[in-house]
PDB file of the backbone (N, CA, C, O) and the ligand in Angstrom, with CONECT records:
HET     ZN  A 101       1
ATOM      1  N   UNK A   1     131.582  49.438 156.872  1.00  0.00           N
ATOM      2  CA  UNK A   1     130.439  49.302 157.551  1.00  0.00           C
ATOM      3  C   UNK A   1     129.138  50.133 156.991  1.00  0.00           C
ATOM      4  O   UNK A   1     129.202  51.326 156.694  1.00  0.00           O
ATOM      5  N   UNK A   2     128.071  49.419 156.898  1.00  0.00           N
ATOM      6  CA  UNK A   2     126.853  50.239 156.220  1.00  0.00           C
ATOM      7  C   UNK A   2     126.267  51.276 157.040  1.00  0.00           C
ATOM      8  O   UNK A   2     126.102  51.168 158.255  1.00  0.00           O
ATOM      9  N   UNK A   3     125.928  52.378 156.279  1.00  0.00           N
ATOM     10  CA  UNK A   3     125.175  53.386 157.145  1.00  0.00           C
ATOM     11  C   UNK A   3     123.854  52.948 157.651  1.00  0.00           C
ATOM     12  O   UNK A   3     123.517  51.805 157.343  1.00  0.00           O
ATOM     13  N   UNK A   4     123.073  53.633 158.349  1.00  0.00           N
ATOM     14  CA  UNK A   4     121.643  53.355 158.760  1.00  0.00           C
ATOM     15  C   UNK A   4     120.941  53.359 157.486  1.00  0.00           C
ATOM     16  O   UNK A   4     120.192  52.435 157.166  1.00  0.00           O
ATOM     17  N   UNK A   5     121.166  54.394 156.733  1.00  0.00           N
ATOM     18  CA  UNK A   5     120.212  54.583 155.470  1.00  0.00           C
ATOM     19  C   UNK A   5     120.372  53.328 154.601  1.00  0.00           C
ATOM     20  O   UNK A   5     119.367  52.726 154.220  1.00  0.00           O
ATOM     21  N   UNK A   6     121.677  52.892 154.258  1.00  0.00           N
ATOM     22  CA  UNK A   6     121.814  51.685 153.427  1.00  0.00           C
ATOM     23  C   UNK A   6     121.208  50.406 153.967  1.00  0.00           C
ATOM     24  O   UNK A   6     120.820  49.504 153.225  1.00  0.00           O
ATOM     25  N   UNK A   7     121.141  50.364 155.326  1.00  0.00           N
ATOM     26  CA  UNK A   7     120.641  49.289 156.082  1.00  0.00           C
ATOM     27  C   UNK A   7     119.201  49.260 156.077  1.00  0.00           C
ATOM     28  O   UNK A   7     118.606  48.224 155.780  1.00  0.00           O
ATOM     29  N   UNK A   8     118.530  50.443 156.418  1.00  0.00           N
ATOM     30  CA  UNK A   8     117.253  50.520 156.569  1.00  0.00           C
ATOM     31  C   UNK A   8     116.361  51.011 155.438  1.00  0.00           C
ATOM     32  O   UNK A   8     115.249  50.546 155.190  1.00  0.00           O
ATOM     33  N   UNK A   9     116.954  51.986 154.786  1.00  0.00           N
ATOM     34  CA  UNK A   9     116.139  52.682 153.702  1.00  0.00           C
ATOM     35  C   UNK A   9     116.988  52.888 152.404  1.00  0.00           C
ATOM     36  O   UNK A   9     117.108  54.027 151.955  1.00  0.00           O
ATOM     37  N   UNK A  10     117.631  51.730 151.735  1.00  0.00           N
ATOM     38  CA  UNK A  10     118.549  51.908 150.693  1.00  0.00           C
ATOM     39  C   UNK A  10     117.792  52.705 149.466  1.00  0.00           C
ATOM     40  O   UNK A  10     118.466  53.202 148.564  1.00  0.00           O
ATOM     41  N   UNK A  11     116.455  52.793 149.480  1.00  0.00           N
ATOM     42  CA  UNK A  11     115.741  53.463 148.449  1.00  0.00           C
ATOM     43  C   UNK A  11     115.710  54.949 148.519  1.00  0.00           C
ATOM     44  O   UNK A  11     115.190  55.624 147.630  1.00  0.00           O
ATOM     45  N   UNK A  12     116.257  55.448 149.556  1.00  0.00           N
ATOM     46  CA  UNK A  12     116.132  56.884 149.836  1.00  0.00           C
ATOM     47  C   UNK A  12     117.631  57.546 149.535  1.00  0.00           C
ATOM     48  O   UNK A  12     118.611  56.868 149.844  1.00  0.00           O
ATOM     49  N   UNK A  13     117.796  58.652 149.031  1.00  0.00           N
ATOM     50  CA  UNK A  13     119.157  59.122 148.902  1.00  0.00           C
ATOM     51  C   UNK A  13     119.535  59.709 150.207  1.00  0.00           C
ATOM     52  O   UNK A  13     118.670  60.017 151.028  1.00  0.00           O
ATOM     53  N   UNK A  14     120.760  59.869 150.418  1.00  0.00           N
ATOM     54  CA  UNK A  14     121.414  60.465 151.669  1.00  0.00           C
ATOM     55  C   UNK A  14     120.628  61.753 152.241  1.00  0.00           C
ATOM     56  O   UNK A  14     120.315  61.917 153.420  1.00  0.00           O
ATOM     57  N   UNK A  15     120.389  62.570 151.246  1.00  0.00           N
ATOM     58  CA  UNK A  15     119.845  63.817 151.609  1.00  0.00           C
ATOM     59  C   UNK A  15     118.584  63.754 152.130  1.00  0.00           C
ATOM     60  O   UNK A  15     118.308  64.392 153.146  1.00  0.00           O
ATOM     61  N   UNK A  16     117.714  63.011 151.520  1.00  0.00           N
ATOM     62  CA  UNK A  16     116.265  62.677 151.975  1.00  0.00           C
ATOM     63  C   UNK A  16     116.165  61.937 153.303  1.00  0.00           C
ATOM     64  O   UNK A  16     115.337  62.178 154.181  1.00  0.00           O
ATOM     65  N   UNK A  17     117.079  61.041 153.336  1.00  0.00           N
ATOM     66  CA  UNK A  17     117.151  60.186 154.600  1.00  0.00           C
ATOM     67  C   UNK A  17     117.493  61.185 155.752  1.00  0.00           C
ATOM     68  O   UNK A  17     116.888  61.123 156.822  1.00  0.00           O
ATOM     69  N   UNK A  18     118.385  62.023 155.538  1.00  0.00           N
ATOM     70  CA  UNK A  18     118.776  62.860 156.704  1.00  0.00           C
ATOM     71  C   UNK A  18     117.640  63.896 156.995  1.00  0.00           C
ATOM     72  O   UNK A  18     117.436  64.224 158.164  1.00  0.00           O
ATOM     73  N   UNK A  19     116.977  64.364 156.092  1.00  0.00           N
ATOM     74  CA  UNK A  19     115.824  65.163 156.175  1.00  0.00           C
ATOM     75  C   UNK A  19     114.776  64.471 157.105  1.00  0.00           C
ATOM     76  O   UNK A  19     114.273  65.035 158.078  1.00  0.00           O
ATOM     77  N   UNK A  20     114.493  63.177 156.706  1.00  0.00           N
ATOM     78  CA  UNK A  20     113.529  62.446 157.431  1.00  0.00           C
ATOM     79  C   UNK A  20     113.936  62.179 158.869  1.00  0.00           C
ATOM     80  O   UNK A  20     113.136  62.244 159.802  1.00  0.00           O
ATOM     81  N   UNK A  21     115.216  61.876 159.000  1.00  0.00           N
ATOM     82  CA  UNK A  21     115.717  61.514 160.218  1.00  0.00           C
ATOM     83  C   UNK A  21     115.697  62.712 161.220  1.00  0.00           C
ATOM     84  O   UNK A  21     115.691  62.498 162.432  1.00  0.00           O
ATOM     85  N   UNK A  22     115.688  63.884 160.740  1.00  0.00           N
ATOM     86  CA  UNK A  22     115.679  65.178 161.505  1.00  0.00           C
ATOM     87  C   UNK A  22     114.185  65.254 162.045  1.00  0.00           C
ATOM     88  O   UNK A  22     113.919  65.655 163.178  1.00  0.00           O
ATOM     89  N   UNK A  23     113.337  64.873 161.218  1.00  0.00           N
ATOM     90  CA  UNK A  23     111.854  65.123 161.732  1.00  0.00           C
ATOM     91  C   UNK A  23     111.465  63.869 162.523  1.00  0.00           C
ATOM     92  O   UNK A  23     110.642  64.079 163.413  1.00  0.00           O
ATOM     93  N   UNK A  24     111.870  62.665 162.385  1.00  0.00           N
ATOM     94  CA  UNK A  24     111.479  61.570 163.242  1.00  0.00           C
ATOM     95  C   UNK A  24     112.576  60.535 163.180  1.00  0.00           C
ATOM     96  O   UNK A  24     112.481  59.549 162.448  1.00  0.00           O
ATOM     97  N   UNK A  25     113.652  60.775 163.979  1.00  0.00           N
ATOM     98  CA  UNK A  25     114.596  60.001 164.015  1.00  0.00           C
ATOM     99  C   UNK A  25     114.309  58.534 164.501  1.00  0.00           C
ATOM    100  O   UNK A  25     113.738  58.346 165.575  1.00  0.00           O
ATOM    101  N   UNK A  26     114.692  57.551 163.737  1.00  0.00           N
ATOM    102  CA  UNK A  26     114.474  56.025 164.044  1.00  0.00           C
ATOM    103  C   UNK A  26     112.888  55.585 163.988  1.00  0.00           C
ATOM    104  O   UNK A  26     112.520  54.447 164.282  1.00  0.00           O
ATOM    105  N   UNK A  27     112.113  56.502 163.626  1.00  0.00           N
ATOM    106  CA  UNK A  27     110.691  55.952 163.324  1.00  0.00           C
ATOM    107  C   UNK A  27     110.270  55.573 162.047  1.00  0.00           C
ATOM    108  O   UNK A  27     110.680  56.201 161.071  1.00  0.00           O
ATOM    109  N   UNK A  28     109.493  54.613 161.924  1.00  0.00           N
ATOM    110  CA  UNK A  28     109.036  54.222 160.706  1.00  0.00           C
ATOM    111  C   UNK A  28     107.416  53.749 160.809  1.00  0.00           C
ATOM    112  O   UNK A  28     106.899  53.389 161.866  1.00  0.00           O
ATOM    113  N   UNK A  29     106.799  53.811 159.668  1.00  0.00           N
ATOM    114  CA  UNK A  29     105.292  53.064 159.652  1.00  0.00           C
ATOM    115  C   UNK A  29     105.496  51.716 158.887  1.00  0.00           C
ATOM    116  O   UNK A  29     106.165  51.654 157.856  1.00  0.00           O
ATOM    117  N   UNK A  30     104.918  50.714 159.420  1.00  0.00           N
ATOM    118  CA  UNK A  30     104.984  49.421 159.002  1.00  0.00           C
ATOM    119  C   UNK A  30     103.683  48.938 158.518  1.00  0.00           C
ATOM    120  O   UNK A  30     102.821  49.037 159.391  1.00  0.00           O
ATOM    121  N   UNK A  31     103.266  48.448 157.411  1.00  0.00           N
ATOM    122  CA  UNK A  31     102.089  47.906 157.001  1.00  0.00           C
ATOM    123  C   UNK A  31     101.901  46.597 157.631  1.00  0.00           C
ATOM    124  O   UNK A  31     102.737  45.695 157.568  1.00  0.00           O
ATOM    125  N   UNK A  32     100.736  46.516 158.263  1.00  0.00           N
ATOM    126  CA  UNK A  32     100.539  45.338 159.099  1.00  0.00           C
ATOM    127  C   UNK A  32     100.046  44.143 158.117  1.00  0.00           C
ATOM    128  O   UNK A  32     100.109  42.970 158.485  1.00  0.00           O
ATOM    129  N   UNK A  33      99.605  44.480 156.981  1.00  0.00           N
ATOM    130  CA  UNK A  33      99.437  43.420 156.000  1.00  0.00           C
ATOM    131  C   UNK A  33     100.470  42.986 155.299  1.00  0.00           C
ATOM    132  O   UNK A  33     100.638  41.771 155.408  1.00  0.00           O
ATOM    133  N   UNK A  34     101.340  43.626 154.513  1.00  0.00           N
ATOM    134  CA  UNK A  34     102.263  43.234 153.684  1.00  0.00           C
ATOM    135  C   UNK A  34     103.766  43.589 154.299  1.00  0.00           C
ATOM    136  O   UNK A  34     104.784  43.164 153.753  1.00  0.00           O
ATOM    137  N   UNK A  35     103.791  44.288 155.315  1.00  0.00           N
ATOM    138  CA  UNK A  35     105.048  44.502 155.904  1.00  0.00           C
ATOM    139  C   UNK A  35     105.839  45.592 155.216  1.00  0.00           C
ATOM    140  O   UNK A  35     107.019  45.750 155.527  1.00  0.00           O
ATOM    141  N   UNK A  36     105.307  46.298 154.369  1.00  0.00           N
ATOM    142  CA  UNK A  36     105.898  47.447 153.621  1.00  0.00           C
ATOM    143  C   UNK A  36     106.267  48.532 154.744  1.00  0.00           C
ATOM    144  O   UNK A  36     105.535  48.807 155.694  1.00  0.00           O
ATOM    145  N   UNK A  37     107.535  49.110 154.481  1.00  0.00           N
ATOM    146  CA  UNK A  37     107.986  50.084 155.465  1.00  0.00           C
ATOM    147  C   UNK A  37     108.173  51.508 154.822  1.00  0.00           C
ATOM    148  O   UNK A  37     108.462  51.633 153.632  1.00  0.00           O
ATOM    149  N   UNK A  38     108.005  52.506 155.616  1.00  0.00           N
ATOM    150  CA  UNK A  38     108.168  53.929 155.081  1.00  0.00           C
ATOM    151  C   UNK A  38     108.773  54.670 156.308  1.00  0.00           C
ATOM    152  O   UNK A  38     108.420  54.420 157.460  1.00  0.00           O
ATOM    153  N   UNK A  39     109.667  55.556 155.995  1.00  0.00           N
ATOM    154  CA  UNK A  39     110.157  56.344 156.979  1.00  0.00           C
ATOM    155  C   UNK A  39     109.094  57.393 157.500  1.00  0.00           C
ATOM    156  O   UNK A  39     108.493  58.108 156.698  1.00  0.00           O
ATOM    157  N   UNK A  40     108.875  57.467 158.877  1.00  0.00           N
ATOM    158  CA  UNK A  40     107.943  58.308 159.488  1.00  0.00           C
ATOM    159  C   UNK A  40     108.052  59.699 159.088  1.00  0.00           C
ATOM    160  O   UNK A  40     107.044  60.387 158.931  1.00  0.00           O
ATOM    161  N   UNK A  41     109.406  60.213 158.890  1.00  0.00           N
ATOM    162  CA  UNK A  41     109.707  61.488 158.679  1.00  0.00           C
ATOM    163  C   UNK A  41     109.098  62.002 157.174  1.00  0.00           C
ATOM    164  O   UNK A  41     109.012  63.202 156.913  1.00  0.00           O
ATOM    165  N   UNK A  42     108.748  61.096 156.360  1.00  0.00           N
ATOM    166  CA  UNK A  42     108.125  61.405 154.998  1.00  0.00           C
ATOM    167  C   UNK A  42     106.799  62.232 155.235  1.00  0.00           C
ATOM    168  O   UNK A  42     106.411  63.138 154.496  1.00  0.00           O
ATOM    169  N   UNK A  43     106.159  61.782 156.384  1.00  0.00           N
ATOM    170  CA  UNK A  43     104.825  62.301 156.582  1.00  0.00           C
ATOM    171  C   UNK A  43     104.660  63.218 157.796  1.00  0.00           C
ATOM    172  O   UNK A  43     103.617  63.864 157.896  1.00  0.00           O
ATOM    173  N   UNK A  44     105.541  63.311 158.650  1.00  0.00           N
ATOM    174  CA  UNK A  44     105.428  64.068 159.764  1.00  0.00           C
ATOM    175  C   UNK A  44     106.641  64.193 160.797  1.00  0.00           C
ATOM    176  O   UNK A  44     107.760  63.775 160.499  1.00  0.00           O
ATOM    177  N   UNK A  45     106.384  64.740 161.924  1.00  0.00           N
ATOM    178  CA  UNK A  45     107.396  65.041 162.823  1.00  0.00           C
ATOM    179  C   UNK A  45     107.126  64.034 163.957  1.00  0.00           C
ATOM    180  O   UNK A  45     105.964  63.896 164.341  1.00  0.00           O
ATOM    181  N   UNK A  46     107.988  63.417 164.444  1.00  0.00           N
ATOM    182  CA  UNK A  46     107.853  62.594 165.830  1.00  0.00           C
ATOM    183  C   UNK A  46     109.001  62.665 166.559  1.00  0.00           C
ATOM    184  O   UNK A  46     110.053  62.331 166.012  1.00  0.00           O
ATOM    185  N   UNK A  47     109.000  63.074 167.801  1.00  0.00           N
ATOM    186  CA  UNK A  47     110.131  63.388 168.743  1.00  0.00           C
ATOM    187  C   UNK A  47     110.409  62.125 169.689  1.00  0.00           C
ATOM    188  O   UNK A  47     109.564  61.270 169.954  1.00  0.00           O
ATOM    189  N   UNK A  48     111.608  62.142 170.113  1.00  0.00           N
ATOM    190  CA  UNK A  48     112.036  60.928 170.981  1.00  0.00           C
ATOM    191  C   UNK A  48     111.080  60.648 172.123  1.00  0.00           C
ATOM    192  O   UNK A  48     110.749  59.523 172.499  1.00  0.00           O
ATOM    193  N   UNK A  49     110.661  61.841 172.645  1.00  0.00           N
ATOM    194  CA  UNK A  49     109.774  61.768 173.923  1.00  0.00           C
ATOM    195  C   UNK A  49     108.579  60.917 173.714  1.00  0.00           C
ATOM    196  O   UNK A  49     108.183  60.272 174.685  1.00  0.00           O
ATOM    197  N   UNK A  50     107.941  60.820 172.573  1.00  0.00           N
ATOM    198  CA  UNK A  50     106.946  60.001 172.194  1.00  0.00           C
ATOM    199  C   UNK A  50     107.407  58.639 171.833  1.00  0.00           C
ATOM    200  O   UNK A  50     107.479  58.287 170.656  1.00  0.00           O
ATOM    201  N   UNK A  51     107.740  57.822 172.885  1.00  0.00           N
ATOM    202  CA  UNK A  51     108.334  56.520 172.538  1.00  0.00           C
ATOM    203  C   UNK A  51     107.397  55.344 172.413  1.00  0.00           C
ATOM    204  O   UNK A  51     107.850  54.209 172.264  1.00  0.00           O
ATOM    205  N   UNK A  52     106.208  55.566 172.465  1.00  0.00           N
ATOM    206  CA  UNK A  52     105.012  54.566 172.692  1.00  0.00           C
ATOM    207  C   UNK A  52     104.651  54.265 171.138  1.00  0.00           C
ATOM    208  O   UNK A  52     104.248  55.108 170.336  1.00  0.00           O
ATOM    209  N   UNK A  53     104.877  52.889 170.878  1.00  0.00           N
ATOM    210  CA  UNK A  53     104.257  52.226 169.514  1.00  0.00           C
ATOM    211  C   UNK A  53     102.841  52.456 169.546  1.00  0.00           C
ATOM    212  O   UNK A  53     102.203  52.407 170.598  1.00  0.00           O
ATOM    213  N   UNK A  54     102.318  52.710 168.407  1.00  0.00           N
ATOM    214  CA  UNK A  54     100.925  52.889 168.146  1.00  0.00           C
ATOM    215  C   UNK A  54     100.557  52.523 166.714  1.00  0.00           C
ATOM    216  O   UNK A  54     101.392  52.361 165.823  1.00  0.00           O
ATOM    217  N   UNK A  55      99.320  52.412 166.573  1.00  0.00           N
ATOM    218  CA  UNK A  55      98.809  51.945 165.265  1.00  0.00           C
ATOM    219  C   UNK A  55      97.840  53.144 164.595  1.00  0.00           C
ATOM    220  O   UNK A  55      96.994  53.745 165.258  1.00  0.00           O
ATOM    221  N   UNK A  56      98.064  53.355 163.383  1.00  0.00           N
ATOM    222  CA  UNK A  56      97.251  54.343 162.618  1.00  0.00           C
ATOM    223  C   UNK A  56      96.720  53.852 161.292  1.00  0.00           C
ATOM    224  O   UNK A  56      97.254  52.908 160.709  1.00  0.00           O
ATOM    225  N   UNK A  57      95.703  54.473 160.833  1.00  0.00           N
ATOM    226  CA  UNK A  57      95.218  54.173 159.610  1.00  0.00           C
ATOM    227  C   UNK A  57      95.830  54.951 158.481  1.00  0.00           C
ATOM    228  O   UNK A  57      95.728  56.175 158.404  1.00  0.00           O
ATOM    229  N   UNK A  58      96.499  54.175 157.567  1.00  0.00           N
ATOM    230  CA  UNK A  58      97.137  55.163 156.512  1.00  0.00           C
ATOM    231  C   UNK A  58      97.225  54.397 155.173  1.00  0.00           C
ATOM    232  O   UNK A  58      96.893  53.219 155.047  1.00  0.00           O
ATOM    233  N   UNK A  59      97.671  55.128 154.255  1.00  0.00           N
ATOM    234  CA  UNK A  59      97.755  54.514 152.744  1.00  0.00           C
ATOM    235  C   UNK A  59      99.010  53.710 152.766  1.00  0.00           C
ATOM    236  O   UNK A  59     100.039  54.169 153.262  1.00  0.00           O
ATOM    237  N   UNK A  60      98.943  52.463 152.214  1.00  0.00           N
ATOM    238  CA  UNK A  60     100.205  51.744 152.008  1.00  0.00           C
ATOM    239  C   UNK A  60     100.536  51.723 150.424  1.00  0.00           C
ATOM    240  O   UNK A  60      99.717  51.366 149.577  1.00  0.00           O
ATOM    241  N   UNK A  61     101.645  52.086 150.189  1.00  0.00           N
ATOM    242  CA  UNK A  61     102.053  52.175 148.727  1.00  0.00           C
ATOM    243  C   UNK A  61     102.053  50.792 148.125  1.00  0.00           C
ATOM    244  O   UNK A  61     101.623  50.614 146.985  1.00  0.00           O
ATOM    245  N   UNK A  62     102.519  49.822 148.853  1.00  0.00           N
ATOM    246  CA  UNK A  62     102.545  48.601 148.161  1.00  0.00           C
ATOM    247  C   UNK A  62     101.096  47.815 147.899  1.00  0.00           C
ATOM    248  O   UNK A  62     100.791  47.237 146.856  1.00  0.00           O
ATOM    249  N   UNK A  63     100.310  47.929 149.055  1.00  0.00           N
ATOM    250  CA  UNK A  63      99.000  47.310 148.946  1.00  0.00           C
ATOM    251  C   UNK A  63      98.031  48.198 148.108  1.00  0.00           C
ATOM    252  O   UNK A  63      96.985  47.738 147.650  1.00  0.00           O
ATOM    253  N   UNK A  64      98.365  49.294 147.956  1.00  0.00           N
ATOM    254  CA  UNK A  64      97.529  50.476 147.167  1.00  0.00           C
ATOM    255  C   UNK A  64      96.057  50.496 147.854  1.00  0.00           C
ATOM    256  O   UNK A  64      94.974  50.409 147.274  1.00  0.00           O
ATOM    257  N   UNK A  65      96.272  50.615 149.058  1.00  0.00           N
ATOM    258  CA  UNK A  65      94.999  50.565 149.894  1.00  0.00           C
ATOM    259  C   UNK A  65      95.264  51.312 151.145  1.00  0.00           C
ATOM    260  O   UNK A  65      96.373  51.736 151.472  1.00  0.00           O
ATOM    261  N   UNK A  66      94.013  51.463 151.919  1.00  0.00           N
ATOM    262  CA  UNK A  66      94.237  52.109 153.417  1.00  0.00           C
ATOM    263  C   UNK A  66      94.429  50.885 154.283  1.00  0.00           C
ATOM    264  O   UNK A  66      93.629  49.950 154.281  1.00  0.00           O
ATOM    265  N   UNK A  67      95.460  50.927 154.981  1.00  0.00           N
ATOM    266  CA  UNK A  67      95.869  49.816 155.989  1.00  0.00           C
ATOM    267  C   UNK A  67      96.051  50.256 157.283  1.00  0.00           C
ATOM    268  O   UNK A  67      96.156  51.459 157.522  1.00  0.00           O
ATOM    269  N   UNK A  68      96.112  49.250 158.311  1.00  0.00           N
ATOM    270  CA  UNK A  68      96.319  49.534 159.585  1.00  0.00           C
ATOM    271  C   UNK A  68      97.955  49.574 159.535  1.00  0.00           C
ATOM    272  O   UNK A  68      98.605  48.597 159.164  1.00  0.00           O
ATOM    273  N   UNK A  69      98.530  50.763 159.932  1.00  0.00           N
ATOM    274  CA  UNK A  69     100.014  50.824 159.960  1.00  0.00           C
ATOM    275  C   UNK A  69     100.594  50.926 161.515  1.00  0.00           C
ATOM    276  O   UNK A  69     100.104  51.741 162.297  1.00  0.00           O
ATOM    277  N   UNK A  70     101.466  50.207 161.828  1.00  0.00           N
ATOM    278  CA  UNK A  70     102.110  50.273 162.945  1.00  0.00           C
ATOM    279  C   UNK A  70     103.166  51.238 162.938  1.00  0.00           C
ATOM    280  O   UNK A  70     103.884  51.263 161.939  1.00  0.00           O
ATOM    281  N   UNK A  71     103.410  52.114 163.962  1.00  0.00           N
ATOM    282  CA  UNK A  71     104.412  53.030 164.181  1.00  0.00           C
ATOM    283  C   UNK A  71     105.502  52.538 165.036  1.00  0.00           C
ATOM    284  O   UNK A  71     105.239  52.410 166.231  1.00  0.00           O
ATOM    285  N   UNK A  72     106.489  52.289 164.689  1.00  0.00           N
ATOM    286  CA  UNK A  72     107.585  51.679 165.552  1.00  0.00           C
ATOM    287  C   UNK A  72     108.995  52.135 165.180  1.00  0.00           C
ATOM    288  O   UNK A  72     109.230  52.711 164.118  1.00  0.00           O
ATOM    289  N   UNK A  73     109.929  51.850 166.106  1.00  0.00           N
ATOM    290  CA  UNK A  73     111.384  51.988 165.925  1.00  0.00           C
ATOM    291  C   UNK A  73     112.039  51.128 164.876  1.00  0.00           C
ATOM    292  O   UNK A  73     111.861  49.912 164.934  1.00  0.00           O
ATOM    293  N   UNK A  74     112.753  51.634 163.956  1.00  0.00           N
ATOM    294  CA  UNK A  74     113.556  50.832 163.108  1.00  0.00           C
ATOM    295  C   UNK A  74     115.014  50.582 163.358  1.00  0.00           C
ATOM    296  O   UNK A  74     115.698  49.847 162.645  1.00  0.00           O
ATOM    297  N   UNK A  75     115.519  51.332 164.568  1.00  0.00           N
ATOM    298  CA  UNK A  75     116.822  51.143 165.075  1.00  0.00           C
ATOM    299  C   UNK A  75     116.856  51.500 166.415  1.00  0.00           C
ATOM    300  O   UNK A  75     117.905  51.410 167.051  1.00  0.00           O
TER     301      UNK A  75
HETATM  302 ZN    ZN A 101     100.728  47.069 152.551  1.00  0.00          ZN2+
END
């Protein structure tokens, strides 16, 4: 069986993924333009209590531009 990391963020190593998960378990940013995903824990802390989806402006690595990013759950 695949681990969550292999399933959702295969580009991260185990240690990094665990670190991000501790900060914001299950949360991701998703670019509304190209669909590129990044783990929320890379940029900040988000707790379970904050369960509402929202949109923020942020830098998309793939677009190389400031995009509207959706914050939602990936698992
Ligand atoms: Zn993008």
